[in-house]
C-alpha positions in Angstrom: 37.6 111.8 56.2 39.0 114.2 58.7 41.3 113.0 61.2 41.3 114.6 64.8 44.7 116.1 65.8 45.8 115.3 69.3 47.0 117.9 71.3 49.5 117.2 74.1 50.0 119.6 77.0 52.0 119.4 80.2 49.9 116.7 81.8 51.2 114.2 78.9 54.9 114.9 79.9 57.1 114.1 82.9 59.8 116.0 84.2 63.2 114.6 83.5 64.7 115.4 86.7 61.8 114.3 89.1 61.3 111.4 86.8 65.0 110.2 87.6 64.4 110.8 91.4 61.4 108.4 91.3 64.0 105.8 89.7 66.4 106.2 92.5 63.9 106.0 95.1 63.0 102.5 93.4 66.6 101.8 94.2 66.4 103.0 97.8 63.1 101.0 98.2 65.6 97.9 97.6 67.5 98.9 100.6 64.3 99.6 102.9 62.6 96.2 102.1 63.2 93.7 105.0 62.8 90.9 102.2 65.9 92.1 100.5 69.2 90.2 101.8 70.8 92.3 104.5 74.1 92.9 102.5 72.2 93.5 99.2 70.6 96.2 101.2 73.6 97.8 102.3 74.7 97.7 98.6 71.4 99.6 97.4 71.8 102.1 100.3 75.2 102.8 98.9 73.8 102.9 95.3 71.2 105.5 96.2 73.8 107.7 97.5 76.2 107.5 94.5 73.4 108.2 92.3 72.4 111.2 94.1 75.8 112.4 94.1 76.1 112.4 90.2 72.5 113.8 90.0 73.4 117.0 91.7 76.9 117.1 89.8 75.2 117.1 86.3 71.3 117.4 86.6 70.9 119.7 89.5 73.8 121.8 88.4 72.0 122.3 85.1 68.8 123.4 86.5 70.8 125.9 89.0 72.5 127.5 85.8 69.1 128.0 84.1 67.9 129.9 87.2 71.1 131.9 87.1 70.7 132.9 83.7 67.2 134.0 84.4 65.7 131.5 82.3 61.7 131.8 82.3 60.9 129.3 79.6 58.7 126.3 80.7 59.8 122.7 80.0 57.4 120.4 78.1 55.9 119.3 81.7 55.0 122.9 82.3 57.4 123.8 85.0 60.0 126.6 85.0 63.6 126.0 86.3 62.7 127.5 89.5 59.9 125.4 90.0 61.8 122.3 89.2 64.5 123.1 91.6 62.1 123.7 94.6 60.3 120.1 93.7 64.0 118.6 93.8 65.0 119.7 96.9 61.5 118.9 98.7 61.8 115.3 97.0 65.5 114.9 97.9 65.0 116.0 101.4 62.5 113.4 101.9 64.6 110.8 100.2 67.7 111.4 102.5 65.3 111.4 105.4 64.2 107.7 104.4 67.7 106.9 103.7 69.3 107.6 106.9 66.4 106.4 109.0 66.9 103.0 107.3 70.5 103.2 108.2 70.1 103.9 111.9 66.9 101.9 112.7 67.3 99.0 110.6 70.8 98.3 108.7 73.2 99.3 111.7 71.1 97.0 114.3 70.8 94.0 111.8 74.5 94.1 110.6 75.4 94.0 114.4 72.9 91.0 115.0 75.0 89.3 112.2 78.5 90.1 113.6 79.4 93.4 111.7 79.6 96.2 114.2 80.6 100.1 114.2 82.2 100.8 117.3 82.7 104.1 119.1 85.9 104.9 121.1 84.1 104.3 124.2 83.5 100.6 123.3 87.0 99.6 122.3 89.1 97.4 124.6 92.6 98.3 125.6 94.2 96.2 122.9 92.0 97.8 120.5 92.9 101.1 121.6 96.6 100.1 121.1 95.9 98.9 117.7 94.3 102.2 116.8 96.8 104.3 118.0 99.7 102.6 115.9 97.5 102.6 112.7 96.9 106.0 113.5 100.7 107.3 113.9 101.7 105.1 110.9 99.1 105.0 108.5 97.0 108.1 109.1 98.9 110.8 110.4 101.4 111.1 108.0 98.8 111.9 105.4 96.8 114.5 107.3 97.4 118.3 106.6 95.4 120.9 108.7 94.4 123.9 106.7 94.1 127.3 108.7 91.4 129.5 107.7 92.2 133.2 108.3 92.9 136.4 106.2 96.2 135.0 105.4 94.9 131.6 104.6 91.5 131.6 102.4 88.9 128.8 102.4 90.7 125.9 100.6 89.5 124.7 97.2 88.2 121.6 98.4 88.0 118.5 96.1 84.5 117.4 94.8 82.7 115.1 97.1 85.6 114.9 99.7 84.8 114.0 103.1 86.0 117.0 105.4 86.1 118.2 109.1 85.6 121.8 110.0 87.4 122.2 113.2 87.2 125.1 116.0 90.1 125.7 118.1 90.9 128.5 120.7 94.3 129.9 121.1 95.9 132.5 123.4 97.1 135.5 121.4 98.3 138.9 123.0 96.7 138.0 126.1 93.3 137.2 124.6 91.8 133.8 123.8 90.9 133.9 120.0 89.0 131.2 118.1 89.9 129.9 115.0 88.7 127.6 112.2 90.7 124.9 110.1 89.8 122.2 107.7 91.1 118.7 107.9 90.6 116.6 104.9 89.8 112.9 105.5 92.2 111.2 102.9 90.8 109.5 100.2 93.7 107.0 99.9 92.7 105.4 103.1 89.8 103.2 103.8 86.6 104.7 105.4 86.1 101.7 107.4 89.1 100.5 109.7 88.8 97.0 110.5 89.8 96.0 113.7 91.9 92.7 114.0 89.9 89.9 115.2 90.5 86.1 116.0 87.0 85.1 115.3 84.6 85.8 112.5 83.2 89.3 113.9 84.0 92.3 111.9 84.2 95.2 114.1 84.7 98.6 112.3 86.0 102.1 113.3 85.1 105.0 111.0 88.1 106.7 109.6 86.8 110.3 110.4 86.0 109.1 114.1 89.5 108.0 114.4 90.9 111.1 113.2 88.5 113.1 115.5 89.8 111.2 118.3 93.4 112.4 117.7 92.4 116.0 116.3 94.2 117.8 119.2 97.4 116.1 118.2 97.2 118.1 114.9 96.8 121.5 116.7 99.4 121.8 119.6 99.2 124.7 122.0 95.5 125.0 121.3 92.3 124.0 122.9 90.0 121.8 120.5 86.4 123.4 120.8 84.6 120.9 118.2 84.7 119.7 114.8 82.1 118.8 112.3 81.7 116.7 109.2 80.9 118.2 105.9 81.1 117.7 102.2 80.7 119.6 99.1 79.2 118.3 95.8 80.4 120.6 92.7 79.1 121.2 89.4 80.7 118.5 87.1 78.8 118.9 83.9 81.0 119.3 80.7 80.5 122.3 78.8 82.4 121.9 75.3 81.5 124.0 72.1 82.6 121.2 69.4 82.9 124.0 66.8 84.9 126.5 68.8 87.3 124.1 70.2 90.3 123.8 68.0 91.5 120.8 69.6 88.7 118.7 71.2 90.5 116.2 73.0 92.7 118.9 74.7 89.1 120.8 75.5 87.7 117.7 77.2 91.1 117.3 79.2 90.9 120.9 80.6 87.0 120.3 81.4 87.6 117.1 83.1 90.4 118.7 85.2 88.1 121.8 86.0 85.6 119.3 87.5 87.0 119.4 90.9 87.2 123.3 91.0 83.5 123.7 89.7 80.9 125.7 91.8 79.4 124.3 94.5 75.9 122.9 94.0 75.4 121.1 97.4 76.7 121.0 101.1 76.1 117.9 103.0 76.7 118.8 106.9 76.3 116.7 109.9 73.2 117.3 112.2 75.2 118.3 115.4 76.9 121.4 113.6 76.2 124.6 115.3 74.4 127.2 113.4 77.4 129.8 113.1 79.7 127.1 111.7 76.6 126.2 109.2 76.2 129.9 108.2 80.2 130.3 107.7 80.2 127.3 105.3 77.3 128.4 103.4 78.7 132.0 103.0 82.1 130.6 101.9 80.6 128.3 99.5 78.1 131.1 98.0 75.3 128.6 98.8 72.0 129.4 99.8 70.0 127.3 102.7 68.1 125.4 100.0 71.3 123.9 99.0 72.2 122.5 102.5 71.2 119.0 103.5 71.8 118.0 107.2 72.8 114.3 107.4 72.2 112.2 110.7 74.4 109.4 109.9 77.7 108.9 108.1 78.6 111.5 105.1 79.6 110.0 101.8 78.0 106.5 102.5 79.2 105.3 98.8 82.2 104.2 100.6 80.7 102.0 102.8 80.3 99.6 99.9 83.3 97.5 101.5 80.9 96.0 104.0 79.0 94.4 100.9 82.2 93.6 99.3 84.0 92.1 102.0 
């Protein structure tokens, strides 16, 4: 009796990276589902973002390295690294658009209806403004360090996944008005959401980065503040250790973990309002193509909004 041999082709296999994105879509679907309890929707919204961070740090970083090494081999699903990368960027852009539309159009209004609000400075009372100013002077200002960008001060090595502000200022020099750029890092040691004191059950918050933005001129005395824009860099965090070559495996692991914050940039997230010249400057400095830019219409680094669910 002759047994037929089954031949498996690309149609029988799933791409690992694209399959993972479908898993994350199911996580995001929980945030999109109005039948899910509200705070659970917020939690899934945050988890979907955290998952994408790790996906870019490891999976996308690996695909980009294959492209840079001129790998032309096709994986079992029939895609080259370049084809996989193009499919990833298209799928992620759609996912991010869904995610932030959910935040703006569904979660924020629903949270407000349930006594959880995110206030702008124009919405603050005089008492709120006084409290915010004291909080800024005592808690925020001492941990802020503006970093100038000029020939004497190259672009700083920003921490992986840290939230930053690109600041443009104008100052008089030699009878001319010259424009300069600077970076202000939003400190991780402080909560992303600053809760305002209330005597009732309302939960009113101000975003820490908006608070810093309100007082930015304080950091650049003698200059004119022209604008500021939030951005966030995700870096290659995949571990590369040759166990046979490493004489001290523990030391090799420690060194690789230490270098994670200095890995090559693999993604730039940038707020929607950022002007083209600032966008181009950031991409050039980080050595990233336009394909690695994700324009965000909402709060960057929403993972830290998990405190809404927890609190």
